N, C-alpha and C positions, 0 to 999 in steps of 0.2 A: 634175468631171463628164466632162471630156475624157480623163482618165487612166485610165478603166476598162479592165480587161483581161478581156474577155468573148469567148467563142467564138461570135460571131454569124454566121448565114448572111446572104446578100445581102439577102433580104427584111427580116429583123430589123434589119439595119444601117440600111437606108433608113428604116424606120419609126421607129427610135430617133433618127436624125439629124433627121427631120422634126419629131418631138415636141420635141426639144431646141431646134431653131431657133424653133419656135412659142413655147416658154417664154422664150427670150432676147428675142424681139420684144415679148412682153407685158411683160417686166420693164423693157426699155428705154423703152417707152412710159410706164409708170407712174413711172419715175425719170428722165425726160428732163431735168428741171430740177435734179435733185439729184445725179445720178451724174457724176463727173468722172474724168479721167485725168491723168497727169503733164503739167504745163505748161498745163493748161486754166485759163482765167480764171474766177474766182468772182465772180458779180455781187453787189456790196455797195453800200450807199449811202455815198458818200464824205463826205457831210456829217455822218454819225454817227461818233462816236469808237468804232470797232470794235476788238475784241481778236483778234489773229491767234493761233489755237491750233495744235494738233498737225496736221501735214500741210499747212500753208499757209506762204507766204512772200510778200514784197512785191518786185515786179519792174517797173520803169518806171512806178511809180504805180498798178499793178494788184495785186490779191491773186491769187496763182497757187497752184494745188494742186501739192504735191510727192509725193502718193500717189494711187493709184487707189482710189476709194471713193465714199462718199456724204457730201455736205455736211450738217453738222449745225449748228444755230444755237441757242444758249442765251443769251437776252437779247442782249448785245452781243458775245458770244464766238462766233467762227466757226472750225470745225475740220473735218477730213476723217476720217471713220471708215472704216478699211480693211475691205474686204469679207472678205478672207481674212487673218486675223492670228492670232498666238498668243494664248493665254489671258492676259488682263490682269486680275488680281484686283482686286476692289473690296470695301469693307466691306459685309457683309450678304449676300455671295454664298453660295449653297448649293453645296457641293462634295462630291465623293466621292473618297476617297483610300485608299491601302494603307499599312499600318504597315511601316516598314523598320527601325526601331530602337526599343527600349525604353530610354530614357535616364533619368537621375535626375530624378524629379518630372515627366517629360513623355514623350510619344511623338512620334517623328518620322515624318512621312507623306510619301509621294510622291504629288503631286497634278497631274501633267502640267504643271508650271511649271518655270522655270529654277532655282528653289531649292526646297528641302524646306519643309514646313510643320510647325509645332510645336503640339501639343495638350497643354496643361499639365494636371496632375492636378487642380489647383484650378479648372479651367475646364470641368469636366464633372460630371455627376451620377454618384453611386455606384450600383452595381446596386440594382434595386428602387426607384429614385427617392429614396433616403434623403438627407436634407439635414442635414449636420453638418460640423464642421471635419475637414480631412484630417489624419491622424496619421501617425506613422512606420510603423505597421502597414499602413496603406493604401499607403504608398510601397513597402513590401516585397511587397505583394500586387498590384502593378500588372500583372504578367504574367498574373494570373488574370482581369483585365478585358479587356485587349487584348494580343495578342502579335504577333510578326512574321507578315506576310502576311495579317493580318486586314483586311477591307474595312470602312471607317468612313464614315459621313455626318456632316458637321459644317458649321459656318458660319464665314465669315471675320470675325474680330473686329478685327484691326488688323495693323500691320506692326511688326516689331522694328527695332532700329537698324541691323542688317546686311541689311535687306531681306527677311528671312525672314517668312513669314506666321504670324500668331498665330490659332489657331482656338479655338472654343468649342463645347461640346455640352451646354448646360444645359437642354435640353428633352428630353422623353421620345421625341420623333420622331427625335432624333439618336442616334448610337451605332453598335453593331456590326451589320453586314448579313450575313445568312446565308441559305442555301437559295435561291440565285439565280445569275445571270450578270452579270459586269462587262464592259461593252462600252466600247471607246475609239473616239471619233469626233472630228472636227475641232471645236474649241471654238466656231468661228464659226457652226456649225450649230445651236447651242443659244442661243436668244434669252432674255435675262433677263426674267422675268415675275414676277408677284406670287406665283404658285404653282408650285413645282418638284416637290412631292410629289403623286403621283396614285395613287388607288386604283381600279383597273379592276375594279369589282364583278362584272361579268358573267364575268370570267375568274378572279377570286379572286387577283389578283397586285398587287404594288406596283411603281410605276414612279417612279424618281427621276432627273430630268434635271439632272445636275451642270453648273454653269456652266463648269467646267474641262474639259468634254468627256468625262468619265467618266459613263456611264449605267448604272444598276442596275435589273435586272429580277428580281424575286424573289417568293417566296410572301408573301402578305399577313400582316402581324403587327399584332395589336391593340395600340394605344397605351394603356398603363395610366395611370390617374390617380394621381399621386404621393401626394395626400392620402389616397386610399382605401387605398393600399398601407401608409402609415404607420399608419392606423387598424387595419388587419388585423394588423400586426406588434405593435401595442400590446395588442390584445385576445387574441392567441394566448398560451396558457399552457403549451404543450407544450415539452418539452426541445428544445434546438437540434439534437441528434442525430436526433430523430424528424422534425423539420421538414426536415432535410437529406435524410434517407432518402426522405421523401415527395416532395421536389422532384426527386430523382434518378430515382425511379420514374416520375414524371410526364414527365420529359424523355425517358426511354426510350420511352414510349408515343408521344410526339409527334415522334420523330426522322424518321419516314418521311413524305415529301411525296407526296400522291396523284398517280397517273399523269396524270390529266387536268390538274392544275395544272402539272406538269412540261412537258406538251405545250404548254400555253398560254404558259409562260415561253419555251420554245424558239421558238414561232411569233412571239411579240412581238419577241424578240431578232433573228430573221431579218428581220422587217419593218424594224427600225432599221438593220440592215446594208445592206439594199437602199436605203433612203433616204440613208444616208451615202455609199454608192458613187455614187449619182446626183447628190449635191451638193444635196439638198433640205433645207430647214430642218426640223429634227426637233421636232415638237410632238405633244402627245397626240392631237389630232384627226387629224392626218395618219397617225400610227401606227395608230390604230384603223381608219382607212379602208383601209390596206394589209392589216391583219389580216383585216378583213371581206371584202376582195377575194379573199384566198387561200382563205378558207372557202367563199365563194360559188362558187368554181371547183373546190371539192373537191380542192385540192392537198395533197399530203403536205408535211410541214415541210421536208424536204430539197429539194423541188421549188421552193420559194420562192427559192432561190439559183440557179436556172437562168436562162439568157439570156432566155427568152420572158417570164418574170414581170417582169424588169427593164424590158422594152419595154412591157408592159402598164401597169406603174406609172407610167412616164413619160407614156404616152398619157392615162391617167386624170387625172394631175396637170395636163396641158395643157388637158384638157376642163374641169376644175374652175376653173382660173384664167381661162380664156376666158369661162366662164359668169358668174364674178364680175365680170369687166370689163364684160359686157353689162348686168348689173343696175345697175351704177353709172352 
């Protein structure tokens, strides 16, 4: 938040500093009992057999924090969660990555982590949701499914012996992402929730908040039912060549994204850039609020990246958090 490089005039600078100070005071009040810095004592019940986790140590009979962050308690486990940390993958995380290599029986992906991730051919659905054994022909045709620089959405399945992530894409909602923008933000700005896939119906776009800090904003794609696809394939009696010709002609018709949808994608992407630069947690509610603010002010898409809009977003966020504090 303090590292922004904006050409602000004196008035804008004062307004932004006032808004950021108000946000810091509100956050410090709400986390006064949970936030700690290095060498701060963590209040625990000495009579209970507690477990000292990550970011804690024992000094002179007291539990002391070794990181700046928030104290978390899970049963008897006490640990400190760093506020600004690199992405730490967990099983079940929804991530967005980019293919960097087509290897034998797998694809290697760059996912904003210290190591690459691996998506095995056996851990994903074949095109059109077909469910069957993978054959040698499928392995030869891997590049027709995903190739280098393709953007993919997948789920963390586990860890390999060398620490590399093992991904899976066995659902129709996972797979290749097209007709959109890939944004990179700090992973700590994306909080893990039950839902990371969002369909913004009023704008006709899909929003995927990857836990690894990669955010996808693209044209909405309908998820096909795999059972319905298989039924259609079984009922079709046309030659394969005819079906391929019809599919290619349909693809040619649908290759153009409407101008309004492209503008909505760019406006939403700029809203995420503003929130990331300000250091605000990126959620679908906050993103929609920033997009609605830009449209209410009748701003062009490029004007959202101007210094005045940054100040307005910070002021609106300070007002929103203060109103929430008063309601409590």
